[in-house]
C-alpha positions as CSV (number, residue, x, y, z in Angstrom):
1,M,-30.2,-25.9,36.1
2,T,-30.5,-23.5,39.0
3,I,-29.2,-23.3,42.6
4,Y,-32.7,-24.1,43.8
5,E,-32.8,-27.4,42.1
6,V,-29.3,-28.3,43.5
7,A,-30.6,-27.4,47.0
8,D,-33.7,-29.5,46.6
9,A,-31.7,-32.5,45.3
10,A,-29.1,-32.2,48.1
11,G,-31.8,-31.8,50.8
12,V,-30.3,-28.5,52.0
13,S,-31.1,-24.8,51.9
14,V,-30.1,-22.5,49.0
15,A,-27.9,-20.6,51.5
16,T,-26.1,-23.8,52.3
17,V,-25.5,-24.6,48.6
18,S,-24.1,-21.0,48.1
19,R,-21.7,-21.4,51.1
20,A,-20.6,-24.9,49.9
21,L,-19.9,-23.7,46.4
22,N,-18.2,-20.4,47.4
23,G,-15.9,-21.7,50.2
24,G,-18.1,-20.5,53.1
25,R,-18.5,-22.2,56.4
26,V,-20.2,-25.5,56.1
27,A,-19.6,-29.1,57.3
28,P,-17.2,-31.0,55.1
29,S,-19.7,-33.8,54.6
30,T,-22.3,-31.3,53.5
31,R,-19.9,-29.6,51.1
32,E,-19.0,-32.9,49.6
33,R,-22.7,-33.8,49.1
34,V,-23.5,-30.5,47.5
35,L,-20.5,-30.7,45.2
36,Q,-21.5,-34.2,44.1
37,V,-25.1,-33.2,43.4
38,A,-24.0,-30.0,41.5
39,G,-21.6,-32.1,39.4
40,R,-24.3,-34.8,38.7
41,L,-26.8,-32.1,37.7
42,G,-24.3,-30.2,35.6
43,F,-24.8,-27.0,37.7
44,S,-22.2,-24.3,37.2
45,P,-22.7,-20.9,39.0
46,S,-22.6,-17.9,36.8
47,P,-19.5,-15.8,37.6
48,A,-21.4,-12.6,36.8
49,A,-24.2,-13.5,39.2
50,R,-21.7,-14.5,41.9
51,V,-20.0,-11.1,41.7
52,L,-23.4,-9.3,41.8
53,A,-24.5,-11.3,44.8
54,T,-21.4,-11.3,46.9
55,G,-19.3,-8.4,45.5
56,K,-16.5,-11.0,45.0
57,S,-15.4,-12.8,41.9
58,R,-13.6,-15.6,43.8
59,A,-11.0,-15.4,41.1
60,I,-7.3,-14.7,41.2
61,G,-5.3,-13.2,38.3
62,V,-2.0,-14.8,37.4
63,V,0.6,-13.3,35.1
64,I,3.3,-15.6,33.7
65,P,6.3,-14.4,31.6
66,D,6.2,-17.1,29.0
67,A,3.3,-19.3,27.9
68,T,5.8,-22.0,26.6
69,G,7.9,-22.3,29.8
70,P,7.4,-25.8,31.3
71,L,8.1,-24.5,34.9
72,Y,5.1,-22.2,34.7
73,G,2.7,-25.1,33.9
74,R,3.8,-26.8,37.1
75,M,3.4,-23.6,39.1
76,L,-0.1,-23.1,37.6
77,R,-1.0,-26.6,38.6
78,G,-0.1,-25.8,42.2
79,I,-2.1,-22.6,42.1
80,G,-5.1,-24.3,40.7
81,L,-5.0,-27.1,43.3
82,E,-4.8,-24.7,46.2
83,L,-7.4,-22.3,45.0
84,A,-9.9,-25.1,44.2
85,Q,-9.9,-26.2,47.8
86,A,-11.0,-22.7,48.8
87,G,-13.7,-22.5,46.1
88,Y,-11.6,-20.1,44.0
89,T,-10.4,-20.2,40.4
90,Y,-7.8,-18.3,38.4
91,L,-7.4,-16.3,35.2
92,V,-4.0,-16.5,33.6
93,E,-2.3,-14.2,31.1
94,S,1.2,-14.2,29.6
95,S,3.3,-11.1,29.4
96,E,5.6,-12.7,26.8
97,R,8.5,-11.0,28.7
98,D,7.3,-7.6,27.3
99,P,7.0,-5.0,30.2
100,G,4.6,-2.9,28.1
101,R,2.3,-6.0,27.5
102,E,2.6,-6.9,31.2
103,G,1.3,-3.5,32.3
104,Q,-1.7,-4.0,29.9
105,V,-2.3,-7.5,31.1
106,L,-2.4,-6.3,34.7
107,R,-5.0,-3.7,33.9
108,D,-7.1,-6.2,31.9
109,L,-7.1,-8.7,34.8
110,S,-8.0,-6.0,37.2
111,A,-10.9,-4.9,35.0
112,R,-12.2,-8.5,35.3
113,D,-12.6,-8.0,39.1
114,V,-10.0,-10.5,40.2
115,E,-9.5,-10.3,44.0
116,A,-5.7,-10.5,43.9
117,L,-2.9,-10.7,41.4
118,V,0.0,-13.2,41.4
119,L,3.0,-12.0,39.3
120,I,5.4,-14.8,38.4
121,G,8.8,-13.6,37.2
122,S,7.5,-10.1,36.5
123,G,9.6,-8.0,34.1
124,L,8.2,-4.7,35.1
125,G,10.7,-2.5,36.9
126,P,9.9,-1.7,40.6
127,Q,9.1,2.0,39.8
128,A,6.7,1.1,37.0
129,L,4.9,-1.5,39.1
130,A,4.8,0.8,42.2
131,A,3.2,3.5,40.0
132,M,0.5,1.1,39.0
133,Q,-0.1,-0.5,42.4
134,G,-2.8,1.9,43.5
135,E,-5.1,0.8,40.6
136,L,-4.5,-2.9,41.1
137,P,-5.8,-5.4,43.6
138,A,-3.4,-6.8,46.2
139,L,-0.2,-8.3,44.7
140,V,1.7,-11.5,45.4
141,L,5.2,-11.7,43.8
142,V,6.8,-14.9,42.8
143,E,10.5,-15.0,41.9
144,R,10.9,-11.3,41.5
145,E,12.3,-8.4,43.5
146,G,9.7,-6.1,45.1
147,A,10.4,-5.4,48.8
148,E,9.6,-1.7,48.1
149,L,6.0,-2.8,47.1
150,A,5.1,-4.1,50.5
151,A,3.7,-7.2,48.8
152,P,4.3,-10.8,50.0
153,M,7.0,-12.7,48.1
154,V,7.4,-16.4,47.3
155,T,10.8,-17.4,46.0
156,I,13.4,-20.1,45.9
157,D,16.9,-19.7,47.4
158,N,18.6,-19.3,44.0
159,E,22.0,-18.3,45.4
160,S,22.3,-21.1,47.9
161,A,21.2,-23.7,45.3
162,A,23.7,-22.4,42.8
163,E,26.4,-22.5,45.4
164,R,25.5,-26.1,46.2
165,A,25.6,-27.1,42.5
166,T,29.1,-25.5,42.1
167,R,30.3,-27.2,45.3
168,Y,29.1,-30.5,43.9
169,L,31.4,-30.0,40.9
170,I,34.3,-29.0,43.1
171,E,33.8,-32.2,45.2
172,H,34.2,-34.1,42.0
173,G,37.7,-32.6,41.5
174,H,36.8,-29.7,39.1
175,E,38.8,-26.5,39.7
176,R,38.1,-24.6,36.5
177,I,34.3,-24.3,36.4
178,A,32.6,-22.2,33.7
179,H,29.1,-20.7,34.0
180,I,26.3,-20.1,31.5
181,A,24.3,-17.3,33.0
182,G,20.7,-16.1,32.8
183,P,19.1,-12.7,33.1
184,R,16.9,-11.0,35.7
185,R,16.9,-11.7,39.4
186,A,17.2,-15.5,39.2
187,G,20.2,-15.2,36.8
188,R,22.0,-12.7,39.1
189,E,21.5,-14.8,42.2
190,R,22.6,-18.0,40.5
191,L,25.7,-16.2,39.2
192,A,26.4,-15.0,42.8
193,G,26.1,-18.5,44.2
194,W,28.5,-19.9,41.6
195,R,31.0,-17.2,42.6
196,R,30.5,-17.7,46.3
197,A,31.3,-21.4,46.1
198,L,34.4,-20.9,44.1
199,A,35.6,-18.1,46.4
200,A,35.0,-20.4,49.5
201,A,37.1,-23.1,47.8
202,G,39.9,-20.6,46.9
203,L,39.3,-21.1,43.2
204,A,39.3,-18.5,40.5
205,P,36.1,-18.2,38.4
206,G,36.1,-19.8,35.0
207,P,34.7,-18.1,31.9
208,V,31.1,-16.8,31.9
209,A,28.8,-16.5,28.9
210,D,25.2,-15.3,28.9
211,G,22.5,-17.7,27.6
212,G,19.3,-15.8,28.1
213,F,17.4,-18.7,29.7
214,T,16.7,-20.2,26.2
215,E,17.9,-23.3,24.4
216,A,19.4,-21.3,21.5
217,G,21.1,-19.0,24.0
218,G,22.6,-21.9,25.8
219,Y,23.9,-23.3,22.5
220,R,25.6,-20.0,21.6
221,A,27.0,-19.5,25.1
222,A,28.5,-23.0,25.1
223,E,30.1,-22.3,21.7
224,A,31.6,-19.1,23.2
225,L,33.0,-21.1,26.2
226,I,34.4,-23.8,24.0
227,G,36.2,-21.1,22.0
228,Q,37.8,-19.8,25.2
229,G,38.6,-23.2,26.8
230,G,40.3,-23.6,30.1
231,F,37.5,-25.4,32.0
232,S,36.5,-28.9,32.8
233,A,32.9,-28.3,34.0
234,V,30.1,-25.8,33.6
235,F,27.2,-24.8,35.8
236,V,24.3,-23.8,33.7
237,A,21.6,-21.5,35.2
238,S,18.7,-23.4,33.5
239,D,18.0,-26.8,32.1
240,R,16.8,-25.2,28.8
241,M,20.2,-23.6,28.4
242,A,21.8,-26.9,29.3
243,L,19.9,-28.6,26.5
244,G,21.4,-26.1,24.0
245,A,24.8,-26.5,25.5
246,Y,24.6,-30.3,25.1
247,R,24.3,-29.8,21.4
248,A,27.2,-27.4,21.2
249,F,29.4,-29.8,23.1
250,R,28.4,-32.7,20.9
251,E,29.1,-30.8,17.7
252,A,32.5,-29.8,19.0
253,G,33.3,-33.5,19.6
254,L,33.1,-33.2,23.4
255,R,31.4,-35.9,25.5
256,V,29.2,-34.6,28.4
257,G,30.1,-36.5,31.5
258,E,33.5,-37.5,30.2
259,D,35.2,-34.5,28.5
260,V,33.1,-31.9,30.3
261,S,30.8,-32.1,33.3
262,V,27.5,-30.2,33.3
263,V,25.0,-29.2,36.0
264,G,21.7,-27.5,35.1
265,F,19.0,-25.8,37.1
266,D,15.2,-26.3,37.3
267,G,14.7,-30.0,37.3
268,L,12.7,-30.2,34.0
269,E,11.5,-33.6,33.1
270,F,13.5,-33.9,29.8
271,G,16.8,-33.8,31.8
272,A,16.3,-37.4,32.8
273,Y,16.2,-38.5,29.1
274,L,19.2,-36.6,27.8
275,D,22.4,-38.6,27.0
276,P,23.8,-38.6,29.5
277,P,21.0,-37.7,32.0
278,L,21.5,-34.2,33.3
279,T,22.5,-33.5,36.9
280,T,20.3,-30.6,38.0
281,L,18.7,-28.6,40.8
282,R,15.0,-29.4,40.9
283,Q,12.8,-26.4,41.6
284,P,9.7,-27.1,43.8
285,A,7.6,-25.4,41.1
286,Q,4.2,-26.9,42.2
287,Q,5.0,-25.9,45.8
288,L,5.8,-22.4,44.7
289,G,2.4,-22.2,43.0
290,Q,0.7,-23.5,46.1
291,A,2.5,-21.1,48.4
292,A,1.6,-18.2,46.0
293,A,-2.1,-19.3,46.0
294,R,-2.2,-19.4,49.8
295,A,-0.6,-15.9,50.0
296,A,-3.2,-14.7,47.4
297,L,-6.1,-16.1,49.5
298,A,-4.6,-14.5,52.6
299,V,-4.4,-11.0,51.0
300,T,-8.1,-11.3,49.8
301,R,-8.9,-11.6,53.5
302,G,-6.9,-8.5,54.3
303,E,-4.0,-10.4,55.9
304,R,-0.3,-9.8,55.2
305,P,1.3,-13.3,54.9
306,E,5.0,-13.9,55.6
307,N,7.4,-14.2,52.7
308,V,8.2,-17.8,51.7
309,V,11.6,-19.1,50.6
310,L,11.8,-22.6,49.3
311,S,14.8,-24.8,48.7
312,C,15.9,-26.8,45.6
313,E,16.9,-30.5,45.5
314,L,20.1,-31.6,43.9
315,V,19.5,-34.5,41.5
316,P,22.8,-36.2,40.7
317,R,23.1,-37.9,37.3
318,A,25.7,-39.1,34.8
319,S,26.5,-35.6,33.4
320,V,29.0,-35.1,36.2
321,M,32.1,-37.3,36.5
322,E,35.4,-37.0,38.4
323,Y,37.8,-34.6,36.9
324,G,39.6,-36.1,34.0
325,G,41.5,-33.3,32.2
326,G,39.0,-30.7,30.8
327,L,39.1,-28.5,27.8
């Protein structure tokens, strides 16, 4: 199947088919007719031919830190939806949280002629990334520091969201609030928000344990907190760590929502099915992906889009109860 046959079946010129398939200027009704005909005939333009003909791959490279992370799937869905509307696609690679691998992945995607790179939660240090920037296409940074790179950034307001979560616990009478912390920029900002809420209420910080943003880490961190005691609630910097903490509390004979209140962060779907359901801050993951895709499309046009900061939604559930004594 060739582009000439698509043009003949759709009753338009080859140039119109090319514009319709590649996001060029064409009437919406014409684009829809061309896409329907191309789909019916099973026509798929060759990426290699498209690059040769236009000098553009119409592809964006995306680097995620963890192929198993459920948040990244939602972000990729947002990226895909936004890019498809513009006639673009994306190539995704995982760094597996290894800075050395991430550098290689960036070079590999660049070699495949992607027009821009979206880095989600990048683990490369700013100096290492800055040193590579000259050999890479334009960058868009999602949930990572990088002001020195002069690249557009798409983030959530981690600190304000964490402050709101902690304030929610304070409003339920809790005065000794522990924290299970995570690494990197997001972990630091959520820790800062927890501290800010306690300071504003005139409360001393409770104990802190690092959970590494994993279920096993959350389990070990909760065990450490239980050993210290002296708290009635815990703000956990991710839902995955909260899942591990639930198990540790249960094994210690503590009832979440009764003996200890728990607030997580991310809004992952499984939180609604825990016993009791997990109070959490829902990240707008799909919207983050869509904003990142819009920024990537803008930089392919030589534009410099504004940074985007999105808010999280507090989802109250039964894991938080009025203060009743604590550990």
